[in-house]
C-alpha positions as CSV (number, residue, x, y, z in Angstrom):
1,X,131.4,100.4,101.3
2,X,127.7,100.4,100.2
3,X,125.5,102.8,101.7
4,X,122.3,100.9,103.6
5,X,120.2,104.2,103.9
6,X,120.1,107.4,101.4
7,X,118.4,110.3,102.1
8,X,117.5,113.2,99.7
9,X,116.3,116.5,100.2
10,X,114.1,115.2,103.3
11,X,111.7,118.0,104.8
12,X,109.2,117.4,107.6
13,X,106.6,119.9,109.3
14,X,105.0,119.8,112.5
15,X,101.8,121.8,111.4
16,X,103.5,125.0,110.3
17,X,106.5,124.4,112.0
18,X,109.6,123.1,109.7
19,X,111.6,120.9,111.8
20,X,113.9,119.3,109.0
21,X,114.9,121.5,106.2
22,X,116.4,119.8,103.0
23,X,118.3,117.1,104.7
24,X,120.5,114.7,102.2
25,X,122.9,112.5,103.4
26,X,124.2,108.7,103.0
27,X,124.6,106.2,105.8
28,X,127.0,103.3,105.0
29,X,126.3,99.9,106.2
30,X,128.3,98.2,108.9
31,X,129.6,101.3,110.5
32,X,128.5,104.3,113.0
33,X,127.0,107.0,112.0
34,X,126.6,110.1,114.8
35,X,124.4,113.0,114.7
36,X,125.8,115.8,116.8
37,X,123.7,119.0,117.4
38,X,122.3,121.2,120.2
39,X,118.9,120.4,121.8
40,X,115.7,120.7,119.3
41,X,117.8,120.7,116.2
42,X,115.9,117.9,114.7
43,X,118.0,114.8,115.4
44,X,115.4,112.9,116.9
45,X,112.7,113.8,114.3
46,X,115.4,112.9,111.6
47,X,116.1,109.2,113.4
48,X,112.2,108.6,113.8
49,X,111.7,109.3,110.1
50,X,114.0,106.4,109.1
51,X,111.6,103.7,110.8
52,X,108.4,105.7,110.0
53,X,107.4,106.7,113.6
54,X,107.0,110.0,112.6
55,X,103.6,108.8,111.0
56,X,102.3,108.6,114.5
57,X,102.6,112.0,115.1
58,X,99.3,114.3,114.1
59,X,99.9,117.0,111.9
60,X,103.2,115.6,110.3
61,X,103.9,116.1,106.8
62,X,107.1,114.6,105.0
63,X,108.5,115.3,101.7
64,X,111.7,114.1,100.0
65,X,113.1,110.6,99.6
66,X,114.5,108.0,102.0
67,X,115.6,104.6,100.8
68,X,116.7,101.8,102.8
69,X,118.4,99.1,100.9
70,X,117.4,100.8,97.7
71,X,113.9,100.5,98.5
72,X,111.7,104.0,99.1
73,X,110.4,103.5,102.6
74,X,107.2,105.6,102.0
75,X,106.4,103.6,99.0
76,X,102.5,102.1,99.8
77,X,103.8,98.3,99.5
78,X,106.4,98.8,102.3
79,X,105.6,96.5,105.6
80,X,105.7,99.1,108.6
81,X,106.6,96.1,111.0
82,X,109.3,94.8,108.7
83,X,111.0,98.0,108.3
84,X,110.7,98.6,112.0
85,X,112.2,95.0,112.6
86,X,115.3,96.2,110.5
87,X,115.5,99.7,111.7
88,X,115.0,99.6,115.7
89,X,115.3,102.6,118.2
90,X,116.6,102.8,121.9
91,X,115.1,105.5,123.5
92,X,116.5,107.5,126.6
93,X,113.6,106.5,128.8
94,X,111.3,103.6,128.6
95,X,108.0,103.6,126.5
96,X,105.9,100.9,128.1
97,X,102.3,100.2,126.5
98,X,99.4,100.7,128.9
99,X,99.3,97.1,130.0
100,X,100.8,94.6,132.3
101,X,104.6,93.9,132.6
102,X,104.1,90.6,131.1
103,X,102.0,91.7,128.0
104,X,104.7,94.7,127.3
105,X,107.2,92.0,126.9
106,X,105.3,89.3,125.2
107,X,103.9,92.1,122.7
108,X,106.8,91.6,120.6
109,X,106.9,87.8,120.3
110,X,103.4,87.7,119.8
111,X,103.8,89.9,116.9
112,X,106.2,87.8,115.3
113,X,103.8,84.4,115.8
114,X,104.8,83.3,119.2
115,X,101.3,81.8,120.6
116,X,102.2,79.1,123.1
117,X,101.8,80.2,126.6
118,X,105.1,78.0,127.8
119,X,107.3,80.0,125.2
120,X,106.2,83.4,126.2
121,X,106.6,82.4,129.8
122,X,110.1,81.8,129.1
123,X,110.8,84.8,127.1
124,X,109.4,86.9,129.6
125,X,111.0,85.4,132.5
126,X,114.5,85.4,130.2
127,X,113.9,89.0,129.6
128,X,113.3,90.0,133.3
129,X,116.5,88.1,134.6
130,X,118.5,89.9,131.5
131,X,117.4,93.2,133.1
132,X,118.1,92.1,136.7
133,X,114.8,92.7,137.7
134,X,112.8,89.3,137.7
135,X,113.1,89.2,141.8
136,X,111.6,92.6,142.1
137,X,108.5,92.1,139.6
138,X,108.0,88.2,139.7
139,X,104.9,88.6,141.8
140,X,103.6,91.7,139.9
141,X,103.2,90.2,136.3
142,X,99.5,89.4,136.7
143,X,99.2,87.1,134.0
144,X,95.5,87.2,134.5
145,X,95.0,91.0,134.2
146,X,92.0,91.6,132.1
147,X,91.8,94.7,130.2
148,X,88.5,96.5,129.9
149,X,89.2,97.2,126.1
150,X,91.1,98.5,123.3
151,X,90.4,101.8,121.6
152,X,92.2,103.0,118.5
153,X,93.4,106.5,118.3
154,X,95.1,108.7,116.1
155,X,93.6,106.7,113.4
156,X,94.0,108.1,109.7
157,X,92.3,105.8,107.3
158,X,94.2,107.2,104.4
159,X,97.7,105.7,105.8
160,X,98.7,102.1,105.3
161,X,100.0,102.2,109.0
162,X,96.7,102.9,110.4
163,X,95.1,100.0,108.5
164,X,98.5,97.6,109.6
165,X,98.1,98.8,113.3
166,X,94.3,97.8,113.4
167,X,95.2,94.6,112.1
168,X,97.8,93.7,114.1
169,X,96.1,94.6,117.3
170,X,93.0,92.4,116.3
171,X,95.9,89.5,115.4
172,X,97.9,89.7,118.4
173,X,95.7,91.3,121.4
174,X,93.0,88.9,122.3
175,X,91.1,91.9,124.0
176,X,87.6,93.4,123.4
177,X,88.2,96.3,120.9
178,X,85.8,98.9,121.1
179,X,84.3,100.0,117.6
180,X,84.4,103.7,118.4
181,X,87.7,104.9,116.6
182,X,89.3,108.2,117.8
183,X,90.7,109.8,114.6
184,X,93.9,112.0,113.9
185,X,92.4,115.3,114.4
186,X,94.1,119.0,114.6
187,X,91.8,120.4,116.9
188,X,92.2,117.3,119.3
189,X,96.1,117.9,119.2
190,X,95.8,121.5,119.9
191,X,93.7,121.1,123.2
192,X,96.4,119.9,125.5
193,X,98.6,123.2,124.6
194,X,95.8,125.1,126.0
195,X,95.2,122.9,128.9
196,X,91.9,121.9,127.9
197,X,89.7,118.9,127.3
198,X,88.9,118.6,123.8
199,X,84.9,119.0,124.9
200,X,85.6,122.6,126.2
201,X,88.3,123.4,123.6
202,X,86.2,122.7,120.6
203,X,82.8,121.2,121.3
204,X,81.8,120.9,117.8
205,X,84.8,119.0,116.6
206,X,85.4,115.5,115.3
207,X,87.5,114.6,118.3
208,X,85.1,115.6,120.9
209,X,82.3,113.7,119.0
210,X,84.3,110.7,118.8
211,X,85.0,110.9,122.6
212,X,81.7,111.4,123.3
213,X,80.5,108.3,121.4
214,X,83.4,106.3,123.1
215,X,81.9,107.3,126.5
216,X,78.4,106.2,125.4
217,X,79.8,102.7,124.2
218,X,81.7,102.3,127.5
219,X,78.8,103.1,129.8
220,X,76.4,100.6,127.6
221,X,79.3,97.9,127.9
222,X,79.3,98.5,131.7
223,X,75.7,97.9,131.9
224,X,75.5,94.7,129.8
């Protein structure tokens, strides 16, 4: 049986905390592999590494090798969307986007090129019927809901992932996109741990500066 995923000396840090320590394993294709261990031992962290979801976590550093179908998943040429089409995750709790029910369901099809409204309507209805909640939410889909705008956060111009996210959002979400971008920032990530907004935690940080620019942009837009 061939190995579909190979991991060699995988190490991962959240800031200064080392969460994965030299993980090496082979995962055979067409089989079930179970990861068993106590809470907090790194199971979810390891799984989120396989489809590069840990890229979205501020302060993460990864070393080692992970290959899927023989290809290095950290290679610059890897298409993150294609990787996640191949390696999916089902979470314990739902994680909806901050948009309408309709747009949450239609986001995936739109990413895959579905643009016709009647096709999207059918996909959304079938999905909700399959989840047995169509009758409950059909009157609350609010397909005409208009978003004030889209803000890019946790942006890191050094990573292909950030560039791809920006490109995909521009292609698939026909919304007004704010010019201000909130960057990945250590001080910004630390502030919630101290129960403080970033402007009080570190008034001179890049995060504070970005949010003040965003506030100014929102106010100016509202006055137009």
